[in-house]
N, C-alpha and C positions, 0 to 999 in steps of 0.2 A: 896403520896401527903398528906399534913397535913390537919387537919380539917378546919383550918382557910382558907387555900388556896381553899378548896372545897367550902366553904360558900361564898367566894368573887367572884368566877367565875361560869361559867356554869357547869352543871353536866357532868360527863364523857359521852363521845359520845355513848358508848355502853349501857348506862343505863340513858337515858335522863329524865325518870319519877321517879327515885328512891326516891325522896323526897315527892312524891305524895301518897295518900292512894290507896288501891287496886282498888277501883271503878274508880278513875281518871287514874290509870295506864292502866286498861283494855280499857277505853275510848280512851286514847292516842294511844294504840297499834292498835285499829281498825282504828282510823283516819289516821294513817300512813301506813296502809297496802295497797299494790298496787293491791292485788287480794284477793278473798275470802280465809279465813283461818279457820282451825279447832280451837276448844276451846283449844286444847293442844298447838297449835302453838301460840295462843294469850296469853295463860298462860305463855309460855316460855318468850315471849317478855315483858309481864307485870310483870314478876317475882312473880307469885302467883300460887296457886294450880289450877289445871284444874277445879275442883268443883267450886271454887270461880269465876273463869273466866266465867264458864257456867252460874252461877246465875246472874252475872252483865250483860252478853250478853243477857240473857232472858229479863231482865229489859229494856235494851236498844232496843231490838227488839220490846217489847210492846209499847215503846214510838215512834217507827218508826225511830230511829237514826241508827239502823243496820238492815240489811236484813238477815234473816236466810234461808239458802238453805238446804232443807231436804236431807238426804242421810246418808250414813254410812262411815265416820262420817259426821255430819252436819258441814256446813261451814258458816262463817259469813263475811259480808262486810259492810263497811259504806254505808248509804243510801244518795247518793248525792242529791236526790230530797229534802230530809229533810233539808239539809244545804242550798240549794238554796231557799227553802220556808222561812227559817229563815232570810236569807239576804234580800229577797224582803220584808218581814214583817218589818224588821228594817228600811229599806229605806223608806217604806211607813209611818211608825210612826214618823220618824225624819225629813221628808221633805214635803213641800207643793207640790201641783200639778205644780205650776209654777217653783219651784226649780228643781223638777225632769225633767220637760220639758226642762228647760234651760241646764241641764246636758246632756240630750239625744241630744240636738242640738250641744253642744260642742263636744260630742263624735262622732256624725255624721260628723261634719266638719273634725275632726281628721282622721276618717276612709276614707273620700273622699280624703284627702290630701295624704294618703298612697296609695289609688287606683290610683290616678293620677301619683304619683311618680314612682310607679312600673308597671304601666299600666297592672293591674291585678285586678281581682274581689275579691280576698281573699289572705291571707298569703300563703295558700297552693298552690296557682297558680304561685308563684314566684320561679324561678330557681336561687337559691343562687349562684351557680357557675358562673353565668354571670357577677358577680360583684367582685371588687377587695377586699374590706374590709369586708370579710365574717362575722367576729365577730359582726361588726356594723349592718350588714344586719340582722343577727339572732336576735339581740337585738331589732331592729325596727319591725321585723315580730312578735316577742313576744309582743311588745307594741301594735301592730295592733290587734293581736288576743285578747289581754286583753281588748282593747277598744270595740271590737265587743261583747264580753261577758258582759262587763259593761253596754253597751248600751241596750242589751237585758234585763238585770235585772232591770235597771232603767226604761225602758219602761214598764215592767211588774208592777213595783211599781207605776208608774204614772197612769196606767189603774186602778190599785186597789184603789188608793186614789180618782181618778176621779169617780170611780163607787160608792165609799162610800159617796161622797158628792153630788151625783146626786139627784135632787129632786125626791121624790116618786111620782108615778102616781096612781091615784086612784080615 
């Protein structure tokens, strides 16, 4: 592949972070990991030395972005709670209580529509094989699960904003 073709398109699939610096590659490797990994495994994915990966992982662990599991060897994984906190913080900064409540209501209506359509309490309760268009059902169940998660996050943000604007008692 020519240099021009590489610059115009996405990076090669096997090295999606190759144009990033080491710190960003380590961050990307942790974000994409499906299970806890050793510093050596992360270094391999991030295309850097194990020592460099360990230094960046220590930094990310101090920030709460990754969780370090002690052991021989230590393992690291992304801290999903950190990313949820970031999302809720962003939603609460960028929206008013009314906007968040409106979105919670929209998502609740969408969720209720799915519950009625499938006569089930959650996507996990639906037997996909009872339907003909399995691909469409999986898509809708994914949308339903996403709506449940989005409503939960928007409700957390709404409570956060409402709490910060509540009059003080004293």
